[in-house]
Residue, then its C-alpha position, 0 to 999 in steps of 0.5 A: m209855839c209862838l215866835a214871841d216865846g223864843g222857842i223857835v229861835f232856841v230850836w234854830v240856835a240849838g240846831v246850828l250849834l249841834i251841826g257845828l259841833v258835829g262838823f268839828f268832831v268830823v274834822i278832828l277825826g279826819l285829822a287824827a286818821r291822817f296823823i295815824r296813817r302818816l305815823f304808820s307809814m313813817i314807822l313801816g317805811h311804806h310810802g303808798p302806791p306810786s302815782q298813776d302817771a309814774v306807773s304808766r311811764p315806760g323806762a322810769q327807773s329812778p324814784c324820787r326820795n321826797l316822801r310826798c312825791g315818789y315820782l319815778n324818773p328816767a334813769g340817769a336823771r339828777y333831779c325829779a321831774r315833778c318836784g325838783s328834788r335831787l335824786d341822789g339825796v345830796a344837798d348841793v349848797n356850796s355850788y350856788g352860794 
């Protein structure tokens, strides 16, 4: 095949488009898997295993209620040490204006 025929260019363009299409479907499948996993965790109420640093802390007793955090805080803590969420679940809007 000669470059003047356009055959090589067609092969390259087709290859790039094919790789892009495969990449697109891989991303879509990954997003679908993440959505399904999150949906099942919301339905079943399972938030996954606690993080490694939360397990290794001695005396950690108060879990954060934030679904993305789940950090185990010391007993008597009012706010999460990792994300800053209130641990009692009450929004204290009036005290700050």
